[in-house]
C-alpha positions, 0 to 999 in steps of 0.5 A: 419593550417595543424596542427589544421586540424590534431588535429581535425581528431585525436579527431574525430578518438578518439571519433569514437573509444570510445564505446557508451554503453548507445545507445545499441539497444538490451540487452546482454541477453534477459529477461527470460519469465515465463510461463503464469501459473507461472504468475498466481501463483506469487501473492497469492490472499488476503483471501476472508474472509477479503474482504467480512467481514461485517463491525461492527456497532458501534451503535449496536454491543455488547461489546464482539464483539467490544473487538475482534477488534485489540487494543479494549479490555474490557475497550474500548469496554465498553466506545464505548457502553457508548458513543453511538450513533455515527453519524460517526465512526471518533467520536471515536477519536473526543470523545477521546474514542480511540487514533488515532493509534488504530482508524487507525487500525480498521477504515476499519472494523467498521461503524456507521449506522444511524437509 
């Protein structure tokens, strides 16, 4: 009985002597704080021209305007003009005028206005 009590005390003593790293209350070194002006300059703002660029209407844009879109050249812009009118901009893919990948690149730049 005494030997089991001594073993228990020895185990408890070993556990008490083991450092517990996961329960550390404070980090070893405090994080450095950047001045407020540095925080404002950290992330450059997107160009205002991209955010306010008008959408290009598929039903009224010229072939030249359409050909300036990424992935749209003279042949595709002519096909877009020929396929008018469009009820929605996704008809470019449905009517197989442009592939899905090209549409994904320009869908935020175009619109199909109704008259």
